[in-house]
C-alpha positions, 0 to 999 in steps of 0.5 A, a space after each residue: 213569087 210566082 215563077 212560070 216555066 218557059 218549057 213548052 212542047 218539047 221537040 218543036 223548034 222555032 229555028 225552022 219557023 222564022 219565016 212564019 213569025 208575025 211581023 207586027 209582034 216584033 222580032 225580039 218578042 217572039 220566042 217560038 212559032 210552031 204547028 202542034 200536031 195535036 192542035 188541028 192546024 193551029 199555029 202557036 206564036 209564043 211571045 214575051 209581052 211588055 205588059 199584062 194589064 190593059 187599060 180600058 179606054 175611058 169612053 168604054 161602057 165597061 164597068 171595069 178599068 183594066 183587063 188581062 188577056 194571056 192569049 190573042 186569037 181563039 180556037 173556039 171559032 165562034 162565028 159571032 166573036 167581036 174579038 175577031 177584028 183585033 187580029 187584023 192589028 197583026 196583019 192577020 184576017 178575022 176569019 180562019 187566022 183568028 181561029 188558027 194563029 194563036 198568040 201566047 203571052 208566056 210571061 203574063 203571070 210574071 208581068 202581072 205580078 210585077 205590075 200589081 206590086 207597084 205602089 201606084 196600083 190601087 186595086 182596081 177591078 181586073 176582068 179576064 175573058 173580055 177579048 178571047 177566052 183565057 180557058 180555051 183549049 191551049 190553056 190546058 197545056 200552057 197553064 198561064 191562069 194559075 200564075 195569073 190568079 196567084 198574082 191577083 190573089 196576093 195583091 188583093 185585087 178584085 177581079 172577074 172572068 168570063 169563059 166558055 170552058 169548064 176548065 175553069 174548075 181546075 183553078 177553083 181553089 185559087 178562085 175561092 181564095 181570091 173571093 175570100 180576100 177581094 171581090 171575085 166572080 166567074 161567068 160562064 157564057 151559055 148562048 144556047 142549049 140547042 145542039 144544032 145552033 151550038 155546033 154551028 155557031 160555037 164549033 170547038 167549045 165545050 158543051 153548053 150543059 157542061 158549062 152550066 154544071 161548071 156554074 153549079 160546081 163553082 157556086 158549091 165551092 164558094 166561088 160566085 158564078 153566074 151565066 151570060 146568055 150571050 149573044 142572043 141572035 134574033 131568030 136563032 137562039 132568042 125564043 122565050 122557050 129557049 131562054 126559059 130553059 137556060 134560066 131554069 137550069 141557071 137557077 138550079 145551078 145557083 147562078 148569082 145572076 143571068 144576063 143577056 147580050 144581043 148580038 152586035 156586028 162590028 168591023 170584020 165580024 159583020 162579014 164573017 157572020 153574014 157569010 155564015 147566015 148565007 150558008 146556014 140560015 139564008 132565010 134570015 139574011 133579009 131579016 138581019 139586013 134590016 135589023 143591022 141596016 144602021 150599024 153594029 147594034 140591033 134596034 134598041 127595041 130588040 135589045 130591050 126585048 131580050 133584056 126583059 126576058 132575063 130581067 123578069 126571071 132575075 126578079 123572080 129568083 131574087 124574091 125566091 132567094 130571099 125566102 129560101 136562103 135567108 139562113 145561108 151565108 151571102 156571097 160577097 157582092 160581085 160586079 157583073 162583067 160584059 161577055 166575050 161578044 
């Protein structure tokens, strides 16, 4: 059985930080709250969660029933991330708190192993990366994902993961083992290759080209990997030329599929994103006010336009794949997963 070690960053004491704990987390569940000097102003709240598996509401459109999120909050600081709103459930804000107050479920691997070992578990699909990125920077410290993958592997549970980080390559051996036993896929999110747009909208994420390289390495290692061009932000990263370049690189990387998701702006994320527009792209504010005048989603015509740009390319890839890779062993079918956005 996996046994996760709860020894964290030595020398950092929780006793001095009791007044800074988050009341909504519950006093009994919090192990330590501290600021790490090398974490650039980020505060970590280590907790012992009560459950690792999250059931997706029946009314959801997601193609899976369960998710696992070892972290709450995300240091990537993407301006468009829909998960920002979830931080308000902790009496924190969806702006800087989402980026700087990170909740770490230190017992997630052990909890998940126990939950997947229950006789009632029917091996339904489990998705990771649906809320915040499981491979954000601090995962290199906590190393929660290897234990999570081991629990998924040993229970023969089909799974998928969305991330923006090549850190996922650290666990490639485990991912390959899961794929050999059950359905498994990994998707790297690559909204843009434009350096300006990348640095302004995803300020603390790894390079988009490094993510595409990770897709190639995963596929070469026998782990089915694809790309999500998401979110597509009208007038910012959705020109045909920009998308075509990503698709060409995706094809070279052997991506199992490429999907597009148009930006949506629910709850507090709308204010965060419009404030970003006013500062960085004031010329687009009237356009976005019109596009999103009726709610969180862009008009269906715009969403169809975005999907068509990728769908046409995917048809070409499938035709080419049938001609060029007929002699190669096929990947197991792997379900696609909606992105972080």
